[in-house]
C-alpha positions in Angstrom: 0.0 0.0 0.0 1.3 3.5 -0.9 0.2 6.5 1.2 0.7 10.0 -0.1 0.8 12.9 2.4 1.1 16.0 0.3 1.4 19.5 1.6 -1.9 21.2 0.7 -4.1 24.2 1.4 -7.4 24.3 3.1 -9.0 23.6 -0.3 -7.7 20.9 -2.7 -9.1 18.7 -5.5 -10.2 15.3 -4.4 -8.4 12.7 -6.5 -9.6 9.3 -7.8 -6.8 7.0 -6.7 -5.8 3.6 -7.9 -6.3 0.6 -5.7 -3.7 0.4 -3.0 -3.0 4.1 -2.9 -4.3 6.5 -0.2 -4.2 10.3 -0.1 -3.9 12.1 3.3 -3.2 15.8 2.7 -1.4 17.8 5.4 -2.7 21.4 5.5 0.2 23.9 5.5 -1.7 27.0 4.4 -5.1 28.5 4.1 -6.7 30.6 1.3 -8.3 33.7 2.7 -10.5 35.6 0.2 -10.3 39.4 0.1 -13.1 41.7 -1.0 -12.4 44.0 -4.0 -12.2 47.7 -3.4 -13.6 50.4 -5.7 -10.3 50.5 -7.6 -10.8 46.9 -8.7 -14.4 47.6 -9.7 -13.2 50.4 -11.9 -10.5 48.2 -13.4 -13.1 45.6 -14.3 -14.9 48.1 -16.5 -11.9 48.2 -18.8 -12.6 44.9 -20.5 -9.8 43.0 -18.8 -8.5 39.4 -19.2 -8.6 37.8 -15.7 -6.2 35.0 -15.0 -7.6 32.2 -12.9 -5.2 29.8 -11.0 -7.7 27.9 -8.9 -11.4 27.0 -8.8 -11.6 28.8 -5.4 -10.2 31.9 -7.0 -12.8 31.6 -9.8 -15.6 31.3 -7.2 -14.3 34.3 -5.2 -13.9 36.4 -8.3 -17.5 35.6 -9.4 -18.8 36.5 -5.9 -17.0 39.8 -6.0 -18.3 40.6 -9.5 -21.8 39.9 -8.2 -21.3 42.0 -5.0 -20.1 45.0 -7.0 -22.6 44.6 -9.8 -19.8 44.2 -12.4 -20.9 43.6 -16.0 -19.5 40.2 -16.8 -20.0 40.6 -20.5 -16.9 42.9 -20.5 -14.6 40.3 -18.9 -12.6 37.5 -20.6 -11.4 34.7 -18.3 -8.2 32.7 -18.8 -8.2 29.6 -16.7 -5.1 27.4 -16.0 -7.2 24.2 -16.7 -10.7 22.8 -17.2 -11.4 22.2 -13.5 -10.5 25.8 -12.7 -12.9 27.1 -15.4 -15.8 24.9 -14.2 -17.3 27.4 -11.7 -17.4 30.1 -14.3 -19.0 27.7 -16.9 -21.8 26.6 -14.6 -25.4 27.3 -15.8 -26.0 30.1 -13.4 -22.5 31.7 -13.8 -22.7 32.7 -17.4 -22.5 36.1 -19.1 -18.7 36.3 -19.5 -17.4 37.8 -22.7 -15.3 34.6 -23.2 -13.7 31.8 -21.2 -10.4 30.5 -22.4 -8.5 27.5 -21.0 -4.8 27.0 -21.3 -3.5 23.8 -23.0 -1.8 22.6 -19.9 -1.9 23.5 -16.2 1.2 25.7 -16.0 1.9 29.4 -15.6 3.8 29.3 -18.9 0.8 27.9 -20.8 -1.5 30.4 -19.2 0.7 33.3 -20.1 1.1 32.0 -23.6 -2.7 31.9 -23.9 -3.0 35.4 -22.7 -0.3 36.6 -25.1 -2.3 35.1 -28.0 -5.5 36.8 -26.8 -3.8 40.2 -26.8 -2.4 39.9 -30.3 
């Protein structure tokens, strides 16, 4: 039997593991969401591309857009992978100008995607 004990945050993705493998994360940090201020709300009016690195970040970003009454149709999202984009693609979460997903889950791939979107 193989037992993994990875360092993880207070939120992590549950994995489907093969027989004989267990996953017991050790929490070493916590994600603490912060509310946007009025400066962020003004920036979101400029038709930005928002980079998403986690599903938790996507959910927090959506909640802040709702709280501030931000027009989602002005915002393009660039997610580091399909699971990260899922909250923004949910039925009740629509209205984005576009949602783009990088070809692989890395900063390099995400930044390459954003570079292509800006050309």
